[in-house]
C-alpha positions in Angstrom: 0.0 0.0 0.0 2.8 2.4 0.8 4.5 1.7 -2.5 1.2 2.3 -4.3 0.7 5.6 -2.3 4.2 6.8 -3.3 3.6 5.9 -6.9 0.3 7.9 -6.9 2.0 10.9 -5.3 4.8 10.7 -7.9 2.2 10.6 -10.7 0.4 13.6 -9.2 3.6 15.5 -8.8 4.6 14.8 -12.5 1.1 15.9 -13.6 1.4 19.1 -11.6 4.8 19.8 -13.1 3.5 19.1 -16.6 0.6 21.5 -16.1 2.7 24.2 -14.6 5.1 24.1 -17.5 2.2 24.1 -20.0 0.7 27.1 -18.2 4.0 28.9 -18.2 4.6 28.1 -21.9 1.1 29.3 -22.9 1.5 32.6 -21.0 4.9 33.2 -22.5 3.8 32.4 -26.0 0.5 34.2 -26.0 1.5 37.6 -27.4 3.7 36.0 -30.1 0.9 33.7 -31.2 -1.7 36.5 -31.1 0.5 38.6 -33.4 0.8 35.8 -35.8 -2.9 34.8 -35.8 -4.2 35.1 -39.4 -6.6 38.0 -39.6 -7.6 38.1 -43.3 -10.8 39.9 -44.0 -12.9 41.1 -41.0 -14.5 38.0 -39.5 -18.3 37.6 -40.1 -20.2 38.4 -36.9 -23.1 36.4 -35.6 -26.4 38.0 -35.0 -27.7 37.9 -31.4 -30.0 35.0 -32.3 -27.2 33.1 -34.0 -25.0 33.6 -31.0 -27.7 32.2 -28.8 -28.1 29.1 -30.9 -24.3 28.5 -30.9 -23.8 29.0 -27.2 -26.8 27.0 -26.1 -25.4 23.9 -27.8 -21.7 24.4 -27.7 -21.0 26.3 -24.5 -24.0 27.3 -22.4 -21.9 29.0 -19.7 -19.5 30.7 -22.0 -19.9 34.2 -20.6 -19.5 33.1 -17.0 -16.9 30.3 -17.0 -13.1 30.9 -16.9 -12.2 28.6 -19.8 -13.6 25.3 -18.5 -17.1 24.2 -17.6 -19.1 21.3 -16.0 -22.5 22.5 -17.4 -25.0 19.9 -18.6 -24.3 18.9 -22.2 -20.9 20.6 -22.1 -18.7 17.5 -22.7 -15.0 17.8 -22.6 -14.5 21.0 -24.4 -15.7 24.6 -24.1 -15.4 27.2 -26.9 -12.4 28.6 -25.0 -10.7 25.2 -24.9 -11.5 24.4 -28.5 -10.0 27.8 -29.4 -7.0 27.1 -27.2 -6.3 24.0 -29.2 -6.4 26.0 -32.4 -4.5 29.0 -31.0 -1.7 27.2 -29.1 -1.4 23.9 -30.9 -2.8 24.1 -34.4 -2.3 27.7 -35.3 0.9 29.7 -36.1 4.1 27.8 -35.6 6.7 29.1 -33.1 10.4 28.8 -33.3 13.2 27.8 -31.0 12.4 26.4 -27.5 8.9 27.6 -27.6 8.4 25.9 -30.9 9.8 22.6 -29.6 7.4 22.7 -26.6 4.5 23.6 -29.0 5.4 20.4 -31.0 5.5 18.3 -27.8 2.2 19.5 -26.6 0.6 19.0 -30.0 1.8 15.3 -30.0 0.5 14.8 -26.4 -2.9 16.2 -27.4 -3.0 14.0 -30.6 -2.3 11.0 -28.4 -4.6 11.7 -25.4 -7.3 14.2 -26.5 -9.9 13.3 -23.8 -7.5 13.2 -20.9 -5.0 16.0 -21.9 -5.2 18.5 -19.1 -2.5 20.5 -20.8 -5.0 21.8 -23.3 -7.4 22.6 -20.5 -4.7 24.5 -18.7 -4.0 26.5 -21.9 -7.8 27.3 -22.0 -7.5 28.9 -18.6 -4.6 31.1 -19.8 -6.4 32.0 -23.0 -9.6 33.0 -21.1 -7.6 35.2 -18.7 -5.8 37.0 -21.5 -8.5 37.3 -24.3 -11.9 39.0 -23.9 -14.9 36.7 -24.5 -16.0 38.7 -27.5 -12.6 38.2 -29.2 -12.7 34.5 -28.3 -16.1 34.1 -29.9 -15.0 36.0 -33.0 -11.9 33.9 -33.4 -13.8 30.7 -32.8 -16.4 31.6 -35.4 -13.6 32.4 -37.8 -11.6 29.2 -37.3 -13.8 26.3 -36.2 -13.4 23.2 -38.4 -16.5 22.5 -40.4 -15.6 19.4 -42.4 -14.5 18.9 -46.0 -16.6 20.0 -49.0 -15.7 19.6 -52.7 -12.2 18.3 -51.7 -11.5 21.4 -49.6 -11.3 21.9 -45.8 -14.0 24.3 -44.6 -13.0 26.6 -41.7 -15.3 29.0 -39.9 -19.0 29.4 -39.9 -19.0 32.0 -42.7 -17.2 29.7 -45.1 -19.5 26.8 -44.0 -22.6 28.9 -44.7 -21.4 29.5 -48.3 -20.3 25.9 -48.8 -23.4 24.2 -47.4 -26.2 26.7 -47.9 -24.9 28.9 -50.7 -25.4 32.2 -48.8 -23.7 34.6 -46.4 -23.7 33.7 -42.7 -25.9 36.8 -42.0 -28.6 35.5 -44.3 -29.0 32.1 -42.7 -32.3 31.3 -41.1 -32.5 30.0 -37.5 -32.9 26.5 -38.8 -29.9 26.8 -41.1 -27.8 28.2 -38.3 -28.9 25.3 -36.1 -27.8 23.0 -38.9 -24.2 24.5 -38.9 -24.1 24.2 -35.1 -25.3 20.6 -35.3 -22.3 19.8 -37.5 -19.6 21.2 -35.1 -19.5 18.1 -32.8 -18.3 15.9 -35.8 -18.6 17.8 -39.0 -17.7 14.9 -41.4 -20.0 12.4 -39.5 -22.8 15.0 -39.6 -22.1 16.2 -43.1 -25.3 17.5 -44.8 -24.2 16.4 -48.3 -22.3 13.1 -47.6 -24.2 12.0 -44.5 -27.7 13.5 -44.9 -29.5 10.9 -42.7 -27.1 11.4 -39.8 -27.2 15.1 -40.3 -31.0 15.3 -40.3 -31.2 13.1 -37.1 -28.7 15.2 -35.3 -30.5 18.4 -36.3 -33.8 17.0 -34.9 -32.1 16.5 -31.6 -30.4 19.9 -31.6 -33.7 21.6 -32.4 -35.5 19.8 -29.5 -32.8 21.3 -27.2 -33.1 24.7 -28.7 -36.9 24.6 -28.4 -36.8 23.6 -24.8 -38.4 20.3 -25.4 -35.4 18.3 -24.2 -32.4 18.8 -22.0 -29.1 17.0 -21.8 -28.9 14.4 -19.1 -25.5 15.3 -17.7 -22.1 16.7 -18.4 -21.1 14.2 -21.1 -24.4 14.1 -22.9 -23.6 15.9 -26.1 -25.4 13.4 -28.4 -28.9 14.1 -27.0 -30.0 10.7 -28.2 -33.0 10.7 -26.0 -34.2 14.0 -27.6 -35.0 12.3 -30.9 -38.5 11.4 -29.6 -39.1 14.7 -27.7 -42.5 16.3 -28.2 
């Protein structure tokens, strides 16, 4: 038992050291990464109704949490932590020691997505340094939305054109809900290649948005029981 206890303490100490280094690296790299973040054209803004649809499904406590959340239906990622992955790991490449650590954290996340607390630590750093409005704008600009016509689709504005043939601002509530329904697994819920799965997912999402169904806990992001909601 003593040996087991010492092993557990050593594991916890190693985890604490790993998280401390991840937090320090994220804080030290933040300004450099933000300066390198691709701006391009002004990002398309969501209307208040579109914002409500997005947040109710993807991050219901977005405006009150500090990067992480245990809200019902939240799952393992908030908008802040999803953006942290794009910002710190998948975005601009760094050089030198910072770049080496970036590559290391990227490999850890690729290996252990659901249990990588490093990404979650980076989400806390990002939320402390970046206003919520900027986080939301960057997420809307960069979120992965599957592949269409052989091209990767990034951001809700590009997805609106790819899947509905119109600007984001012109989407109806139902079409906006359709894009949000894709975010969990955009190729599995692809409206062109997987229309049956997409339609079934959208029915469940709409039931949540209409208040006819609620997630059953933190990990319930499938809403499978909502398919029959009246």
